[in-house]
Structure formats: structure tokens, C-alpha cells
C-alpha positions in Angstrom: 87.2 91.3 96.1 89.1 89.6 93.2 86.7 88.0 90.8 88.6 85.0 91.0 87.0 84.7 94.8 83.9 84.1 95.6 81.9 84.7 98.5 79.0 82.3 99.8 77.0 83.7 102.9 75.7 80.4 103.3 78.6 78.4 104.7 80.6 81.7 105.4 83.2 80.7 103.0 85.2 83.0 100.7 86.6 80.5 98.1 89.1 80.3 95.4 86.6 80.1 92.3 88.6 77.1 90.4 88.9 75.1 93.6 85.5 74.8 93.7 85.5 72.2 91.0 88.1 69.9 92.7 85.4 67.9 94.4 87.9 66.5 96.6 88.8 69.4 98.5 87.5 71.3 101.1 89.2 75.1 101.6 88.0 78.5 102.4 88.5 81.9 104.3 85.8 82.6 107.2 83.8 85.9 107.2 81.9 86.8 110.3 78.4 84.6 108.7 80.6 81.4 109.4 81.4 82.2 113.0 83.9 83.7 115.9 86.6 81.5 115.9 88.9 82.9 118.9 88.1 79.9 120.9 87.6 76.4 118.4 83.4 76.3 120.1 82.4 77.0 116.6 84.4 74.4 114.7 81.9 71.5 115.1 79.1 73.4 113.6 81.0 75.3 111.1 82.8 72.1 109.4 79.1 70.6 109.5 77.9 73.8 107.0 81.2 73.1 105.1 80.1 69.7 104.2 83.4 68.4 106.2 82.0 67.0 108.9 83.6 63.6 108.2 86.8 65.2 108.6 89.3 65.2 111.7 90.1 68.9 112.4 93.5 70.3 113.3 94.9 74.0 114.2 98.2 75.1 115.7 99.2 77.5 118.8 100.4 80.3 116.5 103.2 82.0 117.5 104.7 84.5 114.5 107.3 82.1 114.2 108.5 80.3 110.9 108.1 76.9 112.6 106.0 74.2 110.5 104.1 71.4 111.8 103.0 68.4 109.6 99.9 67.1 110.4 99.3 63.1 110.6 96.4 62.7 112.9 94.0 65.3 113.2 92.9 66.6 117.3 90.1 69.0 118.0 91.5 69.5 121.5 92.8 73.1 121.7 95.3 72.2 124.2 96.9 69.5 122.0 97.6 71.8 119.2 101.7 72.1 118.7 103.0 75.6 118.7 103.5 76.4 114.7 102.6 79.0 112.1 102.3 76.7 109.3 100.2 73.0 109.2 101.1 70.4 106.4 99.2 68.0 105.8 99.0 64.4 102.7 96.4 62.7 105.0 92.9 62.4 103.4 90.1 62.9 105.7 92.0 65.7 107.5 91.1 69.8 107.9 93.8 71.9 108.8 93.4 75.5 109.9 94.8 78.6 111.3 93.0 81.7 112.5 93.4 85.6 112.0 92.5 89.3 112.5 94.9 91.2 110.8 97.4 88.6 109.6 97.7 87.2 106.2 96.0 83.7 105.6 97.5 81.5 102.8 96.2 78.3 101.7 98.1 75.9 99.5 97.6 72.9 97.1 99.8 70.5 95.5 96.7 68.7 93.5 99.3 66.0 92.2 100.2 64.8 95.7 97.1 66.0 97.2 99.4 67.8 99.5 98.1 70.9 101.7 99.0 74.0 104.1 97.8 76.2 105.5 100.0 78.7 107.0 99.7 82.3 109.3 102.1 85.3 108.1 102.0 88.5 110.3 104.8 90.8 110.0 107.2 88.9 112.4 106.6 85.6 110.6 107.2 87.0 107.3 110.2 88.5 108.3 110.8 85.1 109.1 109.5 84.0 105.6 107.0 81.3 106.9 105.8 81.2 103.2 109.2 80.1 102.2 109.5 77.4 104.9 106.3 76.0 104.0 107.5 75.4 100.4 110.9 73.9 101.2 108.9 71.6 103.9 106.3 70.6 101.7 109.2 69.7 99.1 111.0 67.4 101.6 107.8 65.6 103.5 105.8 65.1 100.5 108.0 65.6 96.8 106.0 68.8 96.1 107.7 71.2 93.0 106.9 74.4 93.6 106.1 74.7 90.2 103.0 72.2 91.3 101.9 74.6 93.7 98.8 77.0 93.6 98.5 79.5 96.8 95.5 81.5 98.1 96.3 84.7 100.0 92.7 85.2 102.1 91.9 88.2 103.3 94.3 90.5 105.7 94.9 93.8 106.8 96.0 95.6 103.2 98.4 98.0 102.8 95.6 100.7 103.2 95.8 100.6 106.7 98.9 98.7 108.3 101.2 101.7 109.3 104.3 100.3 110.9 106.8 102.1 112.1 110.6 102.1 110.9 111.5 99.0 113.7 109.2 96.9 111.3 109.6 98.6 108.0 113.2 98.4 108.0 113.2 94.6 107.9 111.7 94.5 104.5 112.4 95.5 101.2 111.8 98.7 99.3 109.0 97.2 97.0 106.7 96.1 100.1 106.7 99.1 101.8 104.6 102.5 100.7 105.5 105.7 102.3 102.3 108.1 102.9 102.8 110.0 106.5 104.8 106.6 107.4 105.1 103.6 106.3 102.7 101.4 105.3 103.7 97.4 105.0 101.8 95.1 102.0 102.0 91.6 103.5 100.4 90.5 100.3 103.4 92.2 98.0 106.1 90.7 100.7 105.0 87.3 100.7 103.7 86.7 97.3 107.2 87.8 96.9 109.1 85.2 98.5 106.6 82.8 96.8 107.9 83.8 93.9 111.0 83.8 95.0 110.8 80.1 96.1 109.8 79.0 92.6 106.0 79.1 92.6 104.7 80.4 89.6 103.1 83.9 90.1 99.8 82.7 87.8 99.3 80.0 90.4 98.9 82.8 93.6 95.7 84.2 93.7 94.9 87.0 96.0 91.5 87.6 97.7 92.3 91.8 97.8 90.2 92.6 100.5 91.2 94.1 103.8 89.9 93.1 107.1 90.2 96.6 108.6 88.4 98.8 106.0 85.6 95.8 106.0 84.3 95.6 109.4 81.0 94.1 108.0 82.8 90.8 106.6 85.7 90.8 109.2 87.1 90.8 112.8 90.1 93.3 112.9 92.8 93.3 116.0 94.0 96.7 114.9 90.4 98.4 114.8 88.2 96.5 117.8 91.6 95.7 119.5 91.4 92.8 122.4 87.9 92.5 122.1 88.1 91.4 118.2 87.2 87.6 117.3 89.0 85.6 114.9 88.5 84.1 111.0 89.6 80.8 110.2 91.4 79.6 107.0 91.0 76.1 106.2 91.7 73.1 103.4 91.2 69.6 103.7 91.0 66.6 101.6 87.8 64.1 101.6 88.3 60.6 102.2 88.0 58.6 98.9 
């Protein structure tokens, strides 16, 4: 794990070390210790553990798209969640989230505007530039400037394990593909490239450097465990003042 990140077994969160000093911010990428979020049944108890029980909660029904949802008032009912793969908020007292089991989770912070985002980027969403859409919508909705954004890239299947066929590899630049016996896609490198292309400062992009497929002790993995795989959650929210 990158030294920029810290793992707390007590609350089952991997967090950006420097963001922990932001007393107004709740954030993190869950491990197995936090529970299985294949359904949202575990959310209320997890939020209590995270010190977020006073926040409203909202997620999205992920469709591997480039759709971005702007959250204004949270809902704990899964049926109420819109179809999207990024969820943005500027509401104090709101916790937004995405779920993953190999796909890439990203968390965005614009501290000056207290604007936040959670993004789910599988290969399809990455090919459709979901992270760039999130940057654009933060600019349009909240007035965020790309250079003010900090982005945390959480655990996902690593280039070490993410073998893909030519129909997938051909959708990405050569810089994001490693050729072993077959092509391997580097989701972290490609999303980092897209963020930088969108104007995010490279030094403000932090990657956990953990492979969900390799680390069965910490993470669920759909490629490793198939249909029985659980889900992790990436969460971010602002405490009310």
C-alpha cells in the first residue's frame, strides 16, 4: 500500500493520510473488515463506526456508463438511487458512495468549495471517460477548478491480474496496456492519464496501489470469486457545521 494511505482495521477503511486531518471530511475505501456491501443492509452500522451516522446516505445504480448524478438529498433506499457511475455533492451532511469488486473507485475533493465526488470506473466507464465527465460536472455545477481537485484512487484489480482481450485493449492507448502473454489493462494508469488531461495536478492524484484480485485477505474480487463475490464501498461526505 502507498505510504500516502493508512488502513484502520477498527473501522475497515483505507484512507488518504493527509485527508484525515480534514476534520469536516468523512472518506475511505472499505475492506472486508467493514462488511459486504453487495446490498446496503450493512450501511447503517458501518456509518456509525465511521462517525457518519448523522449524515444522509446516497449511492447510485451503476451501469458502467459515463453518467454523472448530482446528489441534493440522500436516500437510504436502494430503489431510489439513480442510474449513474459518478455521484457528486456539495451538500454538508451528505455521504455519497459507489461500490466495487475489481473496478476502480475514485474519490474527489475540492476543499475550497466543499465539493465532493465518488466515481466507479470499470473498463467500460473508463473507455467512456467517466472521470473526465466527473471533473467537467464539478466545474459546471460547483465552480470547481481542475487544479483545485485532489483525487484518491482506491483498490482495484491491478495490471498484474487484469488480462483483457483485444476487443478491450484496442479501446485504450498503448500507455495503459502491458503485454505479457496477453494484454493487461492498467485502470489506474489510464484514469490518472485522463485526470491529468482534464487539468488535475499530478501531485494531487493519490493511488492506494492495492490489487483486489491479489489481496483476498482485504478485498472482494469478482474476477477471483465470480458471482459469489461481495462488494466494497468507496464513501465521501462532509460533516454538517
